[in-house]
C-alpha positions as CSV (number, residue, x, y, z in Angstrom):
1,X,52.3,64.6,-17.7
2,X,50.5,63.0,-15.3
3,X,46.9,63.8,-13.8
4,X,48.8,66.2,-11.3
5,X,50.3,68.2,-13.9
6,X,47.3,68.8,-16.0
7,X,45.4,69.8,-12.9
8,X,47.9,72.2,-12.5
9,X,47.9,73.6,-15.9
10,X,43.7,74.0,-15.9
11,X,43.6,75.7,-12.4
12,X,46.3,78.2,-13.1
13,X,44.8,78.8,-17.2
14,X,42.6,82.0,-16.6
15,X,45.8,83.7,-14.8
16,X,47.5,82.8,-17.8
17,X,45.1,83.8,-19.9
18,X,44.9,87.2,-18.0
19,X,48.1,88.0,-18.6
20,X,47.7,87.4,-22.3
21,X,45.3,89.8,-22.4
22,X,47.3,92.1,-20.7
23,X,50.3,92.0,-22.6
24,X,48.2,92.3,-26.2
25,X,46.6,95.5,-24.6
26,X,50.8,96.6,-23.7
27,X,51.3,95.7,-27.5
28,X,48.3,97.5,-29.1
29,X,48.4,100.7,-26.8
30,X,52.0,101.0,-27.4
31,X,52.3,100.5,-31.6
32,X,49.1,101.9,-32.1
33,X,48.0,104.6,-30.0
34,X,49.2,107.0,-32.1
35,X,47.4,106.1,-35.2
36,X,44.0,108.2,-36.0
37,X,41.7,104.9,-36.0
38,X,42.9,104.4,-32.7
39,X,42.1,107.5,-30.6
40,X,39.2,107.2,-29.6
41,X,39.9,103.9,-27.9
42,X,43.0,105.2,-26.3
43,X,41.8,106.2,-23.2
44,X,40.0,102.5,-23.0
45,X,42.8,100.7,-23.8
46,X,45.5,102.5,-21.2
47,X,43.0,101.0,-18.4
48,X,42.6,97.2,-20.1
49,X,46.3,96.4,-18.8
50,X,45.8,97.0,-15.3
51,X,42.7,95.5,-15.2
52,X,43.6,92.5,-16.8
53,X,47.0,92.4,-14.4
54,X,44.1,92.4,-11.8
55,X,42.4,89.9,-12.8
56,X,45.4,87.3,-13.2
57,X,46.7,88.4,-10.0
58,X,43.4,87.6,-7.6
59,X,42.9,84.6,-10.2
60,X,46.3,83.4,-9.7
61,X,46.4,84.1,-6.0
62,X,43.1,82.1,-5.7
63,X,44.7,78.8,-7.8
64,X,47.9,79.2,-5.0
65,X,45.2,79.2,-2.3
66,X,43.4,76.2,-3.7
67,X,46.6,74.1,-4.2
68,X,48.1,74.8,-0.9
69,X,44.9,74.0,1.3
70,X,44.6,71.2,-0.6
71,X,48.3,69.9,0.2
72,X,47.7,70.8,3.8
73,X,44.7,68.8,3.9
74,X,42.1,71.5,4.9
75,X,39.9,70.7,1.8
76,X,38.1,67.4,1.0
77,X,40.4,65.1,-0.6
78,X,39.2,62.2,-3.5
79,X,38.8,58.6,-2.0
80,X,40.4,57.2,-5.2
81,X,43.3,59.4,-6.1
82,X,43.5,61.7,-3.4
83,X,43.0,64.7,-5.3
84,X,41.3,67.9,-4.3
85,X,37.8,68.3,-4.6
86,X,35.7,71.5,-7.0
87,X,33.0,72.9,-5.4
88,X,29.6,71.6,-4.0
89,X,27.2,70.8,-7.0
90,X,23.6,69.8,-6.5
91,X,22.6,66.9,-9.1
92,X,19.8,65.0,-9.6
93,X,21.0,62.4,-7.2
94,X,22.1,64.6,-4.1
95,X,24.7,67.1,-4.0
96,X,28.5,66.2,-4.9
97,X,32.1,67.1,-5.2
98,X,33.9,67.0,-8.5
99,X,38.0,65.7,-7.9
100,X,39.8,68.1,-9.7
101,X,43.2,65.7,-10.7
102,X,40.7,62.3,-11.9
103,X,37.3,63.8,-13.0
104,X,35.5,61.5,-10.2
105,X,32.3,62.4,-8.4
106,X,32.4,62.3,-4.9
107,X,29.1,61.9,-3.1
108,X,28.8,64.4,-0.1
């Protein structure tokens, strides 16, 4: 896998993790909601699934919008690999942006 493939994996990881939390909450609620030990937690566990699905939807949407803006040239690109640059960061030597593909720093 090349650096752009790994970049896509890193960008979509929060959405996939939120989907995993939603799946785990659904499984726990379905199989263990009738047990006496989890009767007090069942009302809370039923809300974890839709909240985690909403978080996954928002995280996936943000990642998709970032990749779409990069592909259409609306965000600054790395001078070396032409990958998308991350958010503005403040460092000791001035402001910079970190490339999401190669990891290099670009001075602003």
